[in-house]
C-alpha positions in Angstrom: 0.0 0.0 0.2 2.8 2.3 -0.8 1.2 5.7 -0.1 -1.2 4.4 2.7 0.6 1.5 3.8 3.6 -0.6 2.8 6.2 -3.8 2.5 10.6 -7.4 3.6 13.3 -9.6 5.5 14.8 -13.3 5.2 12.4 -16.0 6.0 13.0 -18.2 8.9 11.9 -21.9 9.0 9.1 -21.0 11.2 6.9 -18.0 10.3 4.7 -16.7 13.3 1.2 -15.3 12.7 1.7 -13.1 15.6 4.2 -10.2 16.2 4.8 -9.2 19.7 7.0 -5.9 19.6 7.3 -2.8 21.5 6.6 0.4 20.0 7.2 4.1 20.4 7.6 7.5 18.5 10.2 10.1 19.4 10.3 13.6 18.5 14.1 13.7 18.4 15.9 13.2 15.1 16.7 9.7 14.1 19.5 8.7 11.8 20.1 5.2 10.7 23.6 5.3 12.1 22.2 4.9 15.6 20.9 1.6 14.7 23.4 0.3 12.1 27.3 0.4 11.8 28.4 2.0 8.9 31.2 -0.4 8.9 28.9 -3.4 8.2 29.1 -3.9 4.5 26.1 -5.1 2.6 24.9 -5.5 -0.9 21.0 -4.8 -1.1 18.5 -5.6 -3.9 15.7 -3.2 -3.8 12.2 -3.8 -5.5 9.9 -0.7 -5.8 13.0 1.6 -5.7 11.3 4.4 -7.7 8.4 4.4 -5.2 7.6 6.7 -2.3 9.4 4.5 0.2 12.0 2.7 -2.0 13.7 5.9 -3.1 14.6 6.8 0.4 15.8 3.1 0.9 18.1 3.4 -1.9 19.4 7.0 -0.8 19.9 6.0 2.7 21.4 2.7 2.0 24.1 4.4 -0.4 24.6 7.8 1.4 24.5 6.8 5.0 25.5 3.3 5.2 27.8 3.2 2.4 26.2 -0.1 1.1 26.2 -1.5 -2.5 22.7 -1.1 -4.1 21.1 -3.1 -6.9 17.7 -1.5 -7.9 15.2 -3.0 -10.4 13.4 -0.2 -12.3 11.0 -0.4 -15.3 11.8 2.9 -15.8 15.6 3.9 -14.7 15.4 7.5 -15.4 12.7 7.8 -12.5 15.6 6.7 -10.2 16.8 10.4 -9.7 20.1 9.6 -8.1 23.6 8.6 -9.0 26.1 6.8 -7.1 29.3 4.6 -7.7 27.8 2.0 -5.6 24.4 2.1 -7.4 23.6 -0.7 -10.2 20.2 -0.2 -11.8 18.7 -3.1 -13.6 15.9 -2.2 -16.1 13.0 -4.5 -15.7 9.5 -5.1 -14.5 7.8 -7.5 -11.9 7.6 -10.0 -14.9 11.0 -10.1 -16.2 12.6 -13.3 -14.6 16.2 -12.4 -15.9 16.1 -9.0 -14.5 14.8 -10.1 -11.2 17.3 -12.9 -11.0 20.1 -10.3 -12.0 18.8 -7.8 -9.3 19.0 -10.5 -6.5 22.2 -12.4 -7.5 25.0 -11.8 -5.1 23.1 -9.6 -2.7 23.1 -10.2 1.2 19.8 -8.4 1.8 16.7 -7.8 -0.3 13.9 -5.3 0.4 10.7 -5.2 -1.5 8.5 -2.2 -1.1 6.6 -2.2 -4.6 3.0 -2.4 -5.5 0.4 -1.6 -7.7 -2.1 1.4 -8.0 -4.4 2.3 -5.4 -7.8 1.6 -7.3 -10.4 -0.8 -6.9 -10.9 -1.1 -10.7 -7.2 -0.6 -11.9 -5.2 -2.8 -9.7 -3.7 -5.8 -11.7 -5.1 -9.1 -10.5 -2.8 -10.8 -8.2 -0.2 -8.5 -9.3 2.2 -8.7 -6.0 1.3 -12.4 -5.2 2.2 -13.5 -8.8 5.3 -11.7 -8.6 6.4 -13.1 -5.2 5.3 -16.5 -6.1 6.7 -16.9 -9.7 9.5 -14.6 -9.7 10.8 -13.2 -6.4 10.9 -16.6 -4.3 12.6 -18.8 -6.9 15.5 -16.0 -7.3 15.9 -16.0 -3.8 16.2 -19.7 -3.3 18.8 -19.6 -6.1 20.8 -16.8 -4.6 20.4 -17.5 -0.9 20.6 -13.8 0.6 20.9 -13.4 4.4 17.6 -11.7 4.7 14.5 -10.4 3.1 11.8 -7.6 4.1 8.5 -7.5 2.2 6.6 -4.4 2.9 2.9 -4.8 2.9 0.3 -2.7 4.7 -1.8 -2.5 7.9 -4.9 -4.2 6.3 -2.8 -7.3 5.3 -3.3 -10.4 7.4 -2.6 -14.1 6.8 -5.8 -15.7 7.6 -8.6 -15.6 4.8 -11.5 -14.0 6.7 -11.9 -10.4 5.5 -11.7 -7.8 8.4 -13.7 -5.0 9.0 -11.2 -2.4 7.6 -11.0 -4.4 4.6 -14.6 -4.7 3.8 -15.3 -0.8 4.7 -12.3 1.1 4.7 -10.3 -0.4 1.9 -13.0 0.1 -0.8 -13.3 3.6 0.2 -9.6 4.1 -0.1 -9.1 2.3 -3.4 -7.1 -0.5 -1.5 -9.4 -3.7 -1.7 -7.8 -5.5 -4.4 -4.3 -4.5 -3.0 -5.4 -5.8 0.5 -6.6 -9.0 -0.8 -3.4 -9.4 -3.0 -1.1 -8.5 0.1 -3.2 -11.4 2.0 -2.1 -13.8 -0.5 1.5 -12.9 -0.4 1.6 -13.3 3.4 -0.1 -16.7 3.1 2.3 -17.8 0.5 5.4 -16.7 2.5 3.8 -18.5 5.6 3.4 -21.6 3.8 6.8 -21.6 1.7 9.5 -20.4 4.3 13.0 -20.2 3.0 15.6 -22.4 5.0 18.5 -20.1 4.0 17.1 -16.8 4.4 15.3 -15.0 7.0 12.1 -13.1 6.2 10.2 -10.2 8.0 6.7 -9.1 6.4 5.9 -5.5 7.7 2.5 -4.0 7.9 2.9 -0.1 8.0 -0.4 2.0 8.0 -1.0 5.6 6.8 2.2 7.2 5.4 2.9 10.7 4.4 5.6 12.6 2.8 6.7 14.5 5.7 10.2 15.6 6.9 10.3 12.6 8.9 12.7 12.6 12.0 10.7 10.0 14.2 11.8 6.7 15.3 9.3 4.0 14.4 9.4 0.6 15.8 7.9 -2.9 15.2 4.8 -3.5 17.1 2.0 -5.8 17.6 -0.5 -2.8 17.2 -1.7 -0.9 14.2 -0.3 2.4 13.8 -3.0 5.5 13.9 -0.8 8.3 13.2 0.9 9.1 10.0 4.6 7.8 9.2 7.0 9.8 7.1 8.1 7.8 4.1 11.9 8.4 5.1 11.3 7.2 8.4 9.8 4.1 7.0 12.6 3.4 4.8 15.2 3.9 7.9 13.0 1.3 9.6 13.2 -1.1 6.8 16.9 -1.0 6.6 17.1 -1.5 10.4 14.6 -4.3 10.2 16.2 -6.3 7.3 19.2 -6.7 9.8 16.9 -7.6 12.9 17.0 -11.4 13.5 14.6 -10.9 16.2 11.7 -10.1 13.8 12.5 -12.7 11.1 9.8 -15.0 10.6 7.1 -12.3 11.9 4.7 -9.9 10.2 4.7 -6.8 12.5 2.7 -3.7 12.4 5.0 -0.5 12.4 4.4 2.5 14.4 
């Protein structure tokens, strides 16, 4: 739900349906260096790199962490950043070779892509087809240490529609996306990766604000807006946090 909610880490053999994490927000400025050592060298694959969260993931990984970044982009010119450590691979979510090339040689993977916010224009099974037919085979082949999938606060593993999905999601143009992300979470739950830790995050209301708040994994949905830049920092921390591998926390 890139723009209202969001999405990844490596999957552990046991994928829990519950996430019991603490949550807090801080008015103080927060930088990624507080949580991640810049001496830690990683190579990161990013899917959804030109989106509202993904562009910050790419920027922070390159400029604050000094990581190598490989980004898949259907239109590379939309990724308005140039860096010696950035490799842009042209392709979309149906291009098997480009997806495999993006993941190959990476130690971490973050997926924060998604389809349009529309009850009529969202492609059927857009993300679940991508994860099942393209991303999972590429990860099984390359075996990164971890993978983070950014879903949204309306997502859940069980098949029964929630009140929010039935009432709120259609009003916001998110009903098809919510159902699709449900299918992704169920697939990930049923198909754990033995060599890769995975976390599925469920952020809620997102905004293009200045940021500066510390957001954390939580067992409760978020009621206040989260800046895309703050969510990007959280994603980069979460993809390294083994304590939440195999879980699907909310973000607040």
